Phi, psi and omega in degrees: 000135183289144179272135179277137180229160177291148178295137178274167183295326182288323175289326177292320177298319178295318178297316178296316179298319178294319179300310180296316178302321180295311180298318185274356181056052177236165173286138179303327180296338180276347184272122177240180176300330183271354179301129182185184182295335180281341184244346186226115181300331181291337182278082178270175176302319179295316177299323177301314179297317179298317180297313178302314178297319179291324178296314180300316180292312184293319184260359178065037181239166176234123178266140176284166177303320177298316179295321180298316181294327183280346181275074183262011178198165178297317178302317179293321178296316178298321178296320179294320180293324178295318181295319177298321181293325181290329184272354178259000000 
């Protein structure tokens, strides 16, 4: 029987990249830390809400309104998730 392990940062990073790519309908290879509404036309306000909802559902976290507004790139989103992980 396979042993269950905690997700590593690299698997979490890949999962987040895949999540964002899926919502934006992009190839995961096109998603970088700088991917956000300023750099990607597909990242609209509606897609932003969809990304946040998927992140909350996938990672079992709740983002505050301030955190949602601050997540203007994949890197910023990754930072918020890291902070959430440290406080739990």
